[in-house]
PQR file with spaces between the fields and no chain letter, atoms N, CA, C, O and H, PARSE charges and radii, in Angstrom:
ATOM       1  N    MET     1      25.800  135.149   75.599 -0.4000 1.5000
ATOM       2  CA   MET     1      26.467  134.795   76.811 -0.0000 2.0000
ATOM       3  C    MET     1      26.217  133.266   77.221  0.5500 1.7000
ATOM       4  O    MET     1      25.107  132.735   77.256 -0.5500 1.4000
ATOM       5  N    LYS     2      27.380  132.678   77.509 -0.4000 1.5000
ATOM       6  CA   LYS     2      27.609  131.331   77.585 -0.0000 2.0000
ATOM       7  C    LYS     2      26.831  130.893   78.875  0.5500 1.7000
ATOM       8  O    LYS     2      27.227  131.434   79.908 -0.5500 1.4000
ATOM       9  H    LYS     2      28.282  133.110   77.480  0.4000 1.0000
ATOM      10  N    PRO     3      25.937  130.130   78.977 -0.5600 1.5000
ATOM      11  CA   PRO     3      25.379  129.634   80.206  0.2800 2.0000
ATOM      12  C    PRO     3      26.330  128.995   81.268  0.5500 1.7000
ATOM      13  O    PRO     3      27.132  128.137   80.900 -0.5500 1.4000
ATOM      14  N    GLN     4      26.273  129.344   82.435 -0.4000 1.5000
ATOM      15  CA   GLN     4      27.273  128.866   83.620 -0.0000 2.0000
ATOM      16  C    GLN     4      26.782  128.176   84.441  0.5500 1.7000
ATOM      17  O    GLN     4      25.642  128.430   84.828 -0.5500 1.4000
ATOM      18  H    GLN     4      25.621  130.042   82.734  0.4000 1.0000
ATOM      19  N    PRO     5      27.527  127.054   84.971 -0.5600 1.5000
ATOM      20  CA   PRO     5      27.065  126.077   85.963  0.2800 2.0000
ATOM      21  C    PRO     5      26.502  126.527   86.965  0.5500 1.7000
ATOM      22  O    PRO     5      26.793  127.676   87.299 -0.5500 1.4000
ATOM      23  N    ALA     6      25.503  125.752   87.772 -0.4000 1.5000
ATOM      24  CA   ALA     6      25.197  126.221   89.041 -0.0000 2.0000
ATOM      25  C    ALA     6      24.412  124.941   89.797  0.5500 1.7000
ATOM      26  O    ALA     6      23.951  123.884   89.366 -0.5500 1.4000
ATOM      27  H    ALA     6      25.267  124.819   87.501  0.4000 1.0000
ATOM      28  N    LEU     7      24.471  125.449   90.919 -0.4000 1.5000
ATOM      29  CA   LEU     7      24.237  124.477   92.122 -0.0000 2.0000
ATOM      30  C    LEU     7      22.604  124.939   92.404  0.5500 1.7000
ATOM      31  O    LEU     7      22.211  126.088   92.197 -0.5500 1.4000
ATOM      32  H    LEU     7      24.846  126.307   91.269  0.4000 1.0000
ATOM      33  N    LEU     8      21.790  123.910   92.877 -0.4000 1.5000
ATOM      34  CA   LEU     8      20.268  123.638   93.111 -0.0000 2.0000
ATOM      35  C    LEU     8      20.435  123.535   94.156  0.5500 1.7000
ATOM      36  O    LEU     8      21.197  122.618   94.462 -0.5500 1.4000
ATOM      37  H    LEU     8      22.110  122.977   93.045  0.4000 1.0000
ATOM      38  N    PHE     9      19.793  124.460   95.406 -0.4000 1.5000
ATOM      39  CA   PHE     9      19.357  123.982   96.694 -0.0000 2.0000
ATOM      40  C    PHE     9      18.233  124.228   96.898  0.5500 1.7000
ATOM      41  O    PHE     9      17.893  125.391   97.111 -0.5500 1.4000
ATOM      42  H    PHE     9      19.174  125.205   95.157  0.4000 1.0000
ATOM      43  N    LYS    10      17.304  123.165   96.890 -0.4000 1.5000
ATOM      44  CA   LYS    10      15.869  123.067   97.104 -0.0000 2.0000
ATOM      45  C    LYS    10      15.363  121.580   97.265  0.5500 1.7000
ATOM      46  O    LYS    10      15.900  120.597   96.755 -0.5500 1.4000
ATOM      47  H    LYS    10      17.580  122.220   96.717  0.4000 1.0000
ATOM      48  N    MET    11      14.198  121.585   98.090 -0.4000 1.5000
ATOM      49  CA   MET    11      13.589  120.394   98.530 -0.0000 2.0000
ATOM      50  C    MET    11      13.129  119.932   97.036  0.5500 1.7000
ATOM      51  O    MET    11      12.570  120.660   96.215 -0.5500 1.4000
ATOM      52  H    MET    11      13.761  122.383   98.504  0.4000 1.0000
ATOM      53  N    VAL    12      13.502  118.505   96.853 -0.4000 1.5000
ATOM      54  CA   VAL    12      12.595  118.102   95.942 -0.0000 2.0000
ATOM      55  C    VAL    12      12.558  116.698   96.034  0.5500 1.7000
ATOM      56  O    VAL    12      13.522  116.025   96.400 -0.5500 1.4000
ATOM      57  H    VAL    12      13.956  117.914   97.520  0.4000 1.0000
ATOM      58  N    ALA    13      11.289  116.173   95.656 -0.4000 1.5000
ATOM      59  CA   ALA    13      10.671  114.806   95.512 -0.0000 2.0000
ATOM      60  C    ALA    13      11.767  113.949   94.422  0.5500 1.7000
ATOM      61  O    ALA    13      12.297  114.252   93.353 -0.5500 1.4000
ATOM      62  H    ALA    13      10.506  116.720   95.358  0.4000 1.0000
ATOM      63  N    GLU    14      11.792  112.681   95.339 -0.4000 1.5000
ATOM      64  CA   GLU    14      13.162  111.859   94.931 -0.0000 2.0000
ATOM      65  C    GLU    14      12.565  111.774   93.294  0.5500 1.7000
ATOM      66  O    GLU    14      13.207  112.232   92.349 -0.5500 1.4000
ATOM      67  H    GLU    14      11.361  112.435   96.207  0.4000 1.0000
ATOM      68  N    ARG    15      11.335  111.159   93.162 -0.4000 1.5000
ATOM      69  CA   ARG    15      11.003  111.282   91.640 -0.0000 2.0000
ATOM      70  C    ARG    15      11.332  112.166   90.833  0.5500 1.7000
ATOM      71  O    ARG    15      11.680  111.857   89.694 -0.5500 1.4000
ATOM      72  H    ARG    15      10.813  110.787   93.930  0.4000 1.0000
ATOM      73  N    ASP    16      11.276  113.888   91.396 -0.4000 1.5000
ATOM      74  CA   ASP    16      11.249  114.691   90.314 -0.0000 2.0000
ATOM      75  C    ASP    16      12.869  114.827   90.521  0.5500 1.7000
ATOM      76  O    ASP    16      13.286  115.146   89.408 -0.5500 1.4000
ATOM      77  H    ASP    16      10.993  114.139   92.321  0.4000 1.0000
ATOM      78  N    ARG    17      14.044  114.731   91.477 -0.4000 1.5000
ATOM      79  CA   ARG    17      15.238  114.650   91.249 -0.0000 2.0000
ATOM      80  C    ARG    17      15.587  113.843   90.311  0.5500 1.7000
ATOM      81  O    ARG    17      16.419  114.338   89.550 -0.5500 1.4000
ATOM      82  H    ARG    17      13.705  114.472   92.381  0.4000 1.0000
ATOM      83  N    HIS    18      15.146  112.366   89.976 -0.4000 1.5000
ATOM      84  CA   HIS    18      15.168  111.645   88.838 -0.0000 2.0000
ATOM      85  C    HIS    18      15.113  112.056   87.805  0.5500 1.7000
ATOM      86  O    HIS    18      16.060  111.898   87.035 -0.5500 1.4000
ATOM      87  H    HIS    18      14.470  111.964   90.594  0.4000 1.0000
ATOM      88  N    ALA    19      14.046  112.687   87.459 -0.4000 1.5000
ATOM      89  CA   ALA    19      13.631  113.088   86.042 -0.0000 2.0000
ATOM      90  C    ALA    19      14.504  114.459   86.021  0.5500 1.7000
ATOM      91  O    ALA    19      14.567  114.859   84.859 -0.5500 1.4000
ATOM      92  H    ALA    19      13.277  112.815   88.085  0.4000 1.0000
ATOM      93  N    ILE    20      15.163  115.268   86.877 -0.4000 1.5000
ATOM      94  CA   ILE    20      15.909  116.391   86.408 -0.0000 2.0000
ATOM      95  C    ILE    20      17.458  115.930   86.019  0.5500 1.7000
ATOM      96  O    ILE    20      18.182  116.594   85.277 -0.5500 1.4000
ATOM      97  H    ILE    20      15.112  114.943   87.821  0.4000 1.0000
ATOM      98  N    ILE    21      17.817  114.757   86.606 -0.4000 1.5000
ATOM      99  CA   ILE    21      19.036  114.088   86.384 -0.0000 2.0000
ATOM     100  C    ILE    21      19.044  113.422   85.071  0.5500 1.7000
ATOM     101  O    ILE    21      19.972  113.574   84.276 -0.5500 1.4000
ATOM     102  H    ILE    21      17.229  114.217   87.209  0.4000 1.0000
ATOM     103  N    ASP    22      17.948  112.636   84.825 -0.4000 1.5000
ATOM     104  CA   ASP    22      17.774  112.152   83.320 -0.0000 2.0000
ATOM     105  C    ASP    22      17.831  113.242   82.159  0.5500 1.7000
ATOM     106  O    ASP    22      18.403  113.121   81.075 -0.5500 1.4000
ATOM     107  H    ASP    22      17.195  112.512   85.470  0.4000 1.0000
ATOM     108  N    ALA    23      17.193  114.206   82.576 -0.4000 1.5000
ATOM     109  CA   ALA    23      17.010  115.183   81.643 -0.0000 2.0000
ATOM     110  C    ALA    23      18.518  115.990   81.198  0.5500 1.7000
ATOM     111  O    ALA    23      18.702  116.551   80.118 -0.5500 1.4000
ATOM     112  H    ALA    23      16.729  114.304   83.456  0.4000 1.0000
ATOM     113  N    LEU    24      19.458  115.892   82.253 -0.4000 1.5000
ATOM     114  CA   LEU    24      20.455  116.825   81.995 -0.0000 2.0000
ATOM     115  C    LEU    24      21.669  116.324   80.925  0.5500 1.7000
ATOM     116  O    LEU    24      21.439  115.130   80.729 -0.5500 1.4000
ATOM     117  H    LEU    24      19.308  115.436   83.131  0.4000 1.0000
ATOM     118  N    PRO    25      22.525  116.613   80.370 -0.5600 1.5000
ATOM     119  CA   PRO    25      23.339  116.330   79.411  0.2800 2.0000
ATOM     120  C    PRO    25      24.599  115.765   80.388  0.5500 1.7000
ATOM     121  O    PRO    25      24.743  116.264   81.504 -0.5500 1.4000
ATOM     122  N    PRO    26      25.486  114.718   79.921 -0.5600 1.5000
ATOM     123  CA   PRO    26      26.492  114.258   80.500  0.2800 2.0000
ATOM     124  C    PRO    26      27.700  115.582   80.923  0.5500 1.7000
ATOM     125  O    PRO    26      28.028  116.396   80.059 -0.5500 1.4000
ATOM     126  N    ALA    27      28.101  115.623   81.921 -0.4000 1.5000
ATOM     127  CA   ALA    27      29.003  116.663   82.476 -0.0000 2.0000
ATOM     128  C    ALA    27      30.296  116.220   81.567  0.5500 1.7000
ATOM     129  O    ALA    27      30.822  115.159   81.231 -0.5500 1.4000
ATOM     130  H    ALA    27      27.835  114.961   82.623  0.4000 1.0000
ATOM     131  N    GLN    28      30.586  118.068   81.289 -0.4000 1.5000
ATOM     132  CA   GLN    28      31.992  117.996   80.645 -0.0000 2.0000
ATOM     133  C    GLN    28      32.739  118.735   81.446  0.5500 1.7000
ATOM     134  O    GLN    28      32.381  119.618   82.226 -0.5500 1.4000
ATOM     135  H    GLN    28      30.159  118.930   81.562  0.4000 1.0000
ATOM     136  N    GLY    29      33.967  118.263   81.176 -0.4000 1.5000
ATOM     137  CA   GLY    29      35.267  118.536   82.164 -0.0000 2.0000
ATOM     138  C    GLY    29      35.582  118.201   83.300  0.5500 1.7000
ATOM     139  O    GLY    29      35.242  117.107   83.751 -0.5500 1.4000
ATOM     140  H    GLY    29      34.258  117.547   80.542  0.4000 1.0000
ATOM     141  N    THR    30      36.224  118.990   83.921 -0.4000 1.5000
ATOM     142  CA   THR    30      37.046  118.691   85.408 -0.0000 2.0000
ATOM     143  C    THR    30      36.480  119.381   86.159  0.5500 1.7000
ATOM     144  O    THR    30      36.053  120.465   85.763 -0.5500 1.4000
ATOM     145  H    THR    30      36.500  119.878   83.555  0.4000 1.0000
ATOM     146  N    MET    31      36.275  118.914   87.652 -0.4000 1.5000
ATOM     147  CA   MET    31      36.132  120.081   88.782 -0.0000 2.0000
ATOM     148  C    MET    31      37.415  119.621   89.902  0.5500 1.7000
ATOM     149  O    MET    31      37.407  118.532   90.475 -0.5500 1.4000
ATOM     150  H    MET    31      36.622  118.033   87.974  0.4000 1.0000
ATOM     151  N    VAL    32      38.233  120.407   90.043 -0.4000 1.5000
ATOM     152  CA   VAL    32      39.399  120.524   91.048 -0.0000 2.0000
ATOM     153  C    VAL    32      38.970  121.552   92.517  0.5500 1.7000
ATOM     154  O    VAL    32      38.652  122.731   92.672 -0.5500 1.4000
ATOM     155  H    VAL    32      38.239  121.292   89.578  0.4000 1.0000
ATOM     156  N    CYS    33      39.130  120.600   93.243 -0.4000 1.5000
ATOM     157  CA   CYS    33      38.820  121.233   94.580 -0.0000 2.0000
ATOM     158  C    CYS    33      40.193  120.775   95.310  0.5500 1.7000
ATOM     159  O    CYS    33      40.836  119.736   95.165 -0.5500 1.4000
ATOM     160  H    CYS    33      39.389  119.642   93.117  0.4000 1.0000
ATOM     161  N    ASP    34      40.428  121.896   96.142 -0.4000 1.5000
ATOM     162  CA   ASP    34      41.732  121.966   96.940 -0.0000 2.0000
ATOM     163  C    ASP    34      41.506  121.811   98.519  0.5500 1.7000
ATOM     164  O    ASP    34      42.312  121.420   99.363 -0.5500 1.4000
ATOM     165  H    ASP    34      39.905  122.741   96.260  0.4000 1.0000
ATOM     166  N    GLU    35      39.906  122.317   98.710 -0.4000 1.5000
ATOM     167  CA   GLU    35      39.535  121.973  100.332 -0.0000 2.0000
ATOM     168  C    GLU    35      38.291  121.974  100.351  0.5500 1.7000
ATOM     169  O    GLU    35      37.535  122.945  100.373 -0.5500 1.4000
ATOM     170  H    GLU    35      39.251  122.635   98.024  0.4000 1.0000
ATOM     171  N    PRO    36      37.993  120.605  100.339 -0.5600 1.5000
ATOM     172  CA   PRO    36      36.393  120.567  100.661  0.2800 2.0000
ATOM     173  C    PRO    36      35.992  120.769  102.063  0.5500 1.7000
ATOM     174  O    PRO    36      36.816  120.701  102.975 -0.5500 1.4000
ATOM     175  N    VAL    37      34.690  121.027  102.262 -0.4000 1.5000
ATOM     176  CA   VAL    37      34.765  121.092  103.861 -0.0000 2.0000
ATOM     177  C    VAL    37      33.320  120.730  104.298  0.5500 1.7000
ATOM     178  O    VAL    37      32.434  120.550  103.463 -0.5500 1.4000
ATOM     179  H    VAL    37      34.021  121.083  101.521  0.4000 1.0000
ATOM     180  N    VAL    38      33.133  120.641  105.501 -0.4000 1.5000
ATOM     181  CA   VAL    38      31.793  119.848  106.027 -0.0000 2.0000
ATOM     182  C    VAL    38      30.971  120.870  106.779  0.5500 1.7000
ATOM     183  O    VAL    38      31.370  121.573  107.707 -0.5500 1.4000
ATOM     184  H    VAL    38      33.853  120.788  106.180  0.4000 1.0000
ATOM     185  N    VAL    39      29.841  120.851  106.275 -0.4000 1.5000
ATOM     186  CA   VAL    39      28.997  122.070  106.429 -0.0000 2.0000
ATOM     187  C    VAL    39      28.265  121.544  107.824  0.5500 1.7000
ATOM     188  O    VAL    39      28.577  120.478  108.354 -0.5500 1.4000
ATOM     189  H    VAL    39      29.517  120.280  105.520  0.4000 1.0000
ATOM     190  N    GLY    40      27.314  122.383  108.311 -0.4000 1.5000
ATOM     191  CA   GLY    40      26.073  122.282  109.395 -0.0000 2.0000
ATOM     192  C    GLY    40      25.184  122.982  108.996  0.5500 1.7000
ATOM     193  O    GLY    40      25.569  124.103  108.662 -0.5500 1.4000
ATOM     194  H    GLY    40      27.061  123.249  107.880  0.4000 1.0000
ATOM     195  N    CYS    41      23.639  122.701  108.835 -0.4000 1.5000
ATOM     196  CA   CYS    41      22.728  123.298  108.238 -0.0000 2.0000
ATOM     197  C    CYS    41      22.654  124.630  109.183  0.5500 1.7000
ATOM     198  O    CYS    41      21.639  125.278  108.926 -0.5500 1.4000
ATOM     199  H    CYS    41      23.327  121.791  109.106  0.4000 1.0000
ATOM     200  N    GLY    42      23.443  125.195  110.186 -0.4000 1.5000
ATOM     201  CA   GLY    42      22.907  126.327  111.321 -0.0000 2.0000
ATOM     202  C    GLY    42      22.122  126.099  112.458  0.5500 1.7000
ATOM     203  O    GLY    42      21.768  125.075  113.043 -0.5500 1.4000
ATOM     204  H    GLY    42      24.267  124.669  110.396  0.4000 1.0000
ATOM     205  N    HIS    43      21.891  127.560  112.672 -0.4000 1.5000
ATOM     206  CA   HIS    43      20.932  127.592  114.186 -0.0000 2.0000
ATOM     207  C    HIS    43      19.436  127.038  113.537  0.5500 1.7000
ATOM     208  O    HIS    43      18.508  126.855  114.326 -0.5500 1.4000
ATOM     209  H    HIS    43      22.179  128.392  112.198  0.4000 1.0000
ATOM     210  N    ASN    44      19.306  126.867  112.560 -0.4000 1.5000
ATOM     211  CA   ASN    44      17.828  126.621  112.600 -0.0000 2.0000
ATOM     212  C    ASN    44      17.169  125.101  111.806  0.5500 1.7000
ATOM     213  O    ASN    44      16.000  124.814  111.549 -0.5500 1.4000
ATOM     214  H    ASN    44      20.059  127.016  111.920  0.4000 1.0000
ATOM     215  N    ASP    45      18.234  124.453  111.605 -0.4000 1.5000
ATOM     216  CA   ASP    45      18.403  123.134  110.951 -0.0000 2.0000
ATOM     217  C    ASP    45      17.561  123.158  109.710  0.5500 1.7000
ATOM     218  O    ASP    45      16.805  122.192  109.609 -0.5500 1.4000
ATOM     219  H    ASP    45      19.184  124.686  111.814  0.4000 1.0000
ATOM     220  N    TYR    46      17.522  123.967  108.824 -0.4000 1.5000
ATOM     221  CA   TYR    46      17.036  124.298  107.619 -0.0000 2.0000
ATOM     222  C    TYR    46      17.978  124.060  106.376  0.5500 1.7000
ATOM     223  O    TYR    46      18.452  125.066  105.847 -0.5500 1.4000
ATOM     224  H    TYR    46      18.137  124.752  108.905  0.4000 1.0000
ATOM     225  N    TRP    47      18.236  123.039  105.954 -0.4000 1.5000
ATOM     226  CA   TRP    47      19.161  122.838  104.811 -0.0000 2.0000
ATOM     227  C    TRP    47      19.452  123.815  103.706  0.5500 1.7000
ATOM     228  O    TRP    47      20.515  124.177  103.202 -0.5500 1.4000
ATOM     229  H    TRP    47      17.851  122.223  106.383  0.4000 1.0000
ATOM     230  N    TYR    48      17.802  124.236  103.405 -0.4000 1.5000
ATOM     231  CA   TYR    48      17.862  125.246  102.085 -0.0000 2.0000
ATOM     232  C    TYR    48      18.156  126.723  102.773  0.5500 1.7000
ATOM     233  O    TYR    48      18.339  127.693  102.038 -0.5500 1.4000
ATOM     234  H    TYR    48      16.938  123.941  103.815  0.4000 1.0000
ATOM     235  N    ASP    49      18.189  126.833  103.980 -0.4000 1.5000
ATOM     236  CA   ASP    49      19.090  128.651  104.464 -0.0000 2.0000
ATOM     237  C    ASP    49      20.649  128.074  104.221  0.5500 1.7000
ATOM     238  O    ASP    49      21.288  127.388  105.019 -0.5500 1.4000
ATOM     239  H    ASP    49      18.041  126.044  104.577  0.4000 1.0000
ATOM     240  N    VAL    50      21.101  128.556  102.854 -0.4000 1.5000
ATOM     241  CA   VAL    50      22.541  128.410  102.635 -0.0000 2.0000
ATOM     242  C    VAL    50      23.030  129.301  103.261  0.5500 1.7000
ATOM     243  O    VAL    50      24.183  129.031  103.598 -0.5500 1.4000
ATOM     244  H    VAL    50      20.582  129.113  102.205  0.4000 1.0000
ATOM     245  N    ALA    51      22.615  130.447  103.643 -0.4000 1.5000
ATOM     246  CA   ALA    51      23.450  131.621  104.101 -0.0000 2.0000
ATOM     247  C    ALA    51      23.838  131.266  105.758  0.5500 1.7000
ATOM     248  O    ALA    51      24.853  131.581  106.379 -0.5500 1.4000
ATOM     249  H    ALA    51      21.679  130.666  103.369  0.4000 1.0000
ATOM     250  N    GLY    52      22.773  130.583  106.162 -0.4000 1.5000
ATOM     251  CA   GLY    52      23.041  130.100  107.617 -0.0000 2.0000
ATOM     252  C    GLY    52      23.965  128.681  107.703  0.5500 1.7000
ATOM     253  O    GLY    52      24.281  128.206  108.794 -0.5500 1.4000
ATOM     254  H    GLY    52      21.949  130.328  105.657  0.4000 1.0000
ATOM     255  N    TRP    53      24.313  128.134  106.556 -0.4000 1.5000
ATOM     256  CA   TRP    53      25.390  127.323  106.811 -0.0000 2.0000
ATOM     257  C    TRP    53      26.773  127.495  107.804  0.5500 1.7000
ATOM     258  O    TRP    53      27.506  128.483  107.818 -0.5500 1.4000
ATOM     259  H    TRP    53      24.056  128.520  105.670  0.4000 1.0000
ATOM     260  N    ARG    54      26.869  126.712  108.328 -0.4000 1.5000
ATOM     261  CA   ARG    54      28.311  126.761  109.077 -0.0000 2.0000
ATOM     262  C    ARG    54      29.265  125.973  108.731  0.5500 1.7000
ATOM     263  O    ARG    54      28.900  124.867  108.330 -0.5500 1.4000
ATOM     264  H    ARG    54      26.273  125.909  108.317  0.4000 1.0000
ATOM     265  N    ILE    55      30.900  126.279  108.767 -0.4000 1.5000
ATOM     266  CA   ILE    55      31.686  125.094  108.405 -0.0000 2.0000
ATOM     267  C    ILE    55      32.053  124.466  109.643  0.5500 1.7000
ATOM     268  O    ILE    55      32.337  125.091  110.665 -0.5500 1.4000
ATOM     269  H    ILE    55      31.197  127.177  109.093  0.4000 1.0000
ATOM     270  N    GLU    56      32.039  122.970  109.509 -0.4000 1.5000
ATOM     271  CA   GLU    56      32.442  122.352  110.887 -0.0000 2.0000
ATOM     272  C    GLU    56      33.764  122.019  110.627  0.5500 1.7000
ATOM     273  O    GLU    56      34.607  122.158  111.513 -0.5500 1.4000
ATOM     274  H    GLU    56      31.808  122.462  108.679  0.4000 1.0000
ATOM     275  N    GLU    57      34.082  121.557  109.423 -0.4000 1.5000
ATOM     276  CA   GLU    57      35.480  120.956  109.310 -0.0000 2.0000
ATOM     277  C    GLU    57      35.980  121.552  108.090  0.5500 1.7000
ATOM     278  O    GLU    57      35.172  121.828  107.203 -0.5500 1.4000
ATOM     279  H    GLU    57      33.397  121.443  108.704  0.4000 1.0000
ATOM     280  N    ARG    58      37.346  121.810  107.921 -0.4000 1.5000
ATOM     281  CA   ARG    58      38.045  121.905  106.491 -0.0000 2.0000
ATOM     282  C    ARG    58      39.133  120.549  106.340  0.5500 1.7000
ATOM     283  O    ARG    58      39.842  119.968  107.161 -0.5500 1.4000
ATOM     284  H    ARG    58      38.003  121.585  108.641  0.4000 1.0000
ATOM     285  N    VAL    59      38.949  120.406  105.239 -0.4000 1.5000
ATOM     286  CA   VAL    59      39.919  119.229  104.831 -0.0000 2.0000
ATOM     287  C    VAL    59      40.680  119.277  103.807  0.5500 1.7000
ATOM     288  O    VAL    59      40.572  118.539  102.827 -0.5500 1.4000
ATOM     289  H    VAL    59      38.372  120.878  104.572  0.4000 1.0000
ATOM     290  N    PRO    60      41.991  120.664  104.049 -0.5600 1.5000
ATOM     291  CA   PRO    60      42.793  120.641  102.956  0.2800 2.0000
ATOM     292  C    PRO    60      43.342  119.520  102.187  0.5500 1.7000
ATOM     293  O    PRO    60      43.254  118.458  102.804 -0.5500 1.4000
ATOM     294  N    LEU    61      43.754  119.452  101.300 -0.4000 1.5000
ATOM     295  CA   LEU    61      44.160  118.335  100.372 -0.0000 2.0000
ATOM     296  C    LEU    61      45.671  118.829   99.955  0.5500 1.7000
ATOM     297  O    LEU    61      46.106  119.980   99.965 -0.5500 1.4000
ATOM     298  H    LEU    61      43.825  120.314  100.799  0.4000 1.0000
ATOM     299  N    ALA    62      46.340  117.618   99.587 -0.4000 1.5000
ATOM     300  CA   ALA    62      47.585  118.179   98.823 -0.0000 2.0000
ATOM     301  C    ALA    62      47.900  118.973   97.900  0.5500 1.7000
ATOM     302  O    ALA    62      46.822  119.493   97.613 -0.5500 1.4000
ATOM     303  H    ALA    62      45.987  116.683   99.579  0.4000 1.0000
ATOM     304  N    ALA    63      48.742  119.449   97.186 -0.4000 1.5000
ATOM     305  CA   ALA    63      48.779  120.324   96.386 -0.0000 2.0000
ATOM     306  C    ALA    63      48.338  119.638   94.937  0.5500 1.7000
ATOM     307  O    ALA    63      48.777  118.617   94.409 -0.5500 1.4000
ATOM     308  H    ALA    63      49.618  119.026   97.420  0.4000 1.0000
ATOM     309  N    ALA    64      47.354  120.525   94.503 -0.4000 1.5000
ATOM     310  CA   ALA    64      46.205  120.003   93.112 -0.0000 2.0000
ATOM     311  C    ALA    64      47.494  119.996   91.990  0.5500 1.7000
ATOM     312  O    ALA    64      48.441  120.784   92.003 -0.5500 1.4000
ATOM     313  H    ALA    64      46.997  121.354   94.932  0.4000 1.0000
ATOM     314  N    THR    65      47.286  118.978   91.095 -0.4000 1.5000
ATOM     315  CA   THR    65      48.098  119.239   90.090 -0.0000 2.0000
ATOM     316  C    THR    65      47.141  119.026   88.864  0.5500 1.7000
ATOM     317  O    THR    65      46.238  118.190   88.846 -0.5500 1.4000
ATOM     318  H    THR    65      46.517  118.338   91.084  0.4000 1.0000
ATOM     319  N    GLN    66      47.450  119.881   87.849 -0.4000 1.5000
ATOM     320  CA   GLN    66      46.862  120.406   86.839 -0.0000 2.0000
ATOM     321  C    GLN    66      47.007  120.029   85.719  0.5500 1.7000
ATOM     322  O    GLN    66      46.407  120.584   84.798 -0.5500 1.4000
ATOM     323  H    GLN    66      48.184  120.560   87.864  0.4000 1.0000
């Protein structure tokens, strides 16, 4: 099975973030986004509580071309 891209939501020290970034291969492909959103961290102010995020604003984009 081919590995799938993933997002990492974790508090990581800046030095460790740079080590992770330096170890990653260059990104391949294109990401298409039709509606970015602005989120807040929810009632408890913890960004790592992804399930608690709330959408503050949606920003619809013009029709995406592919």
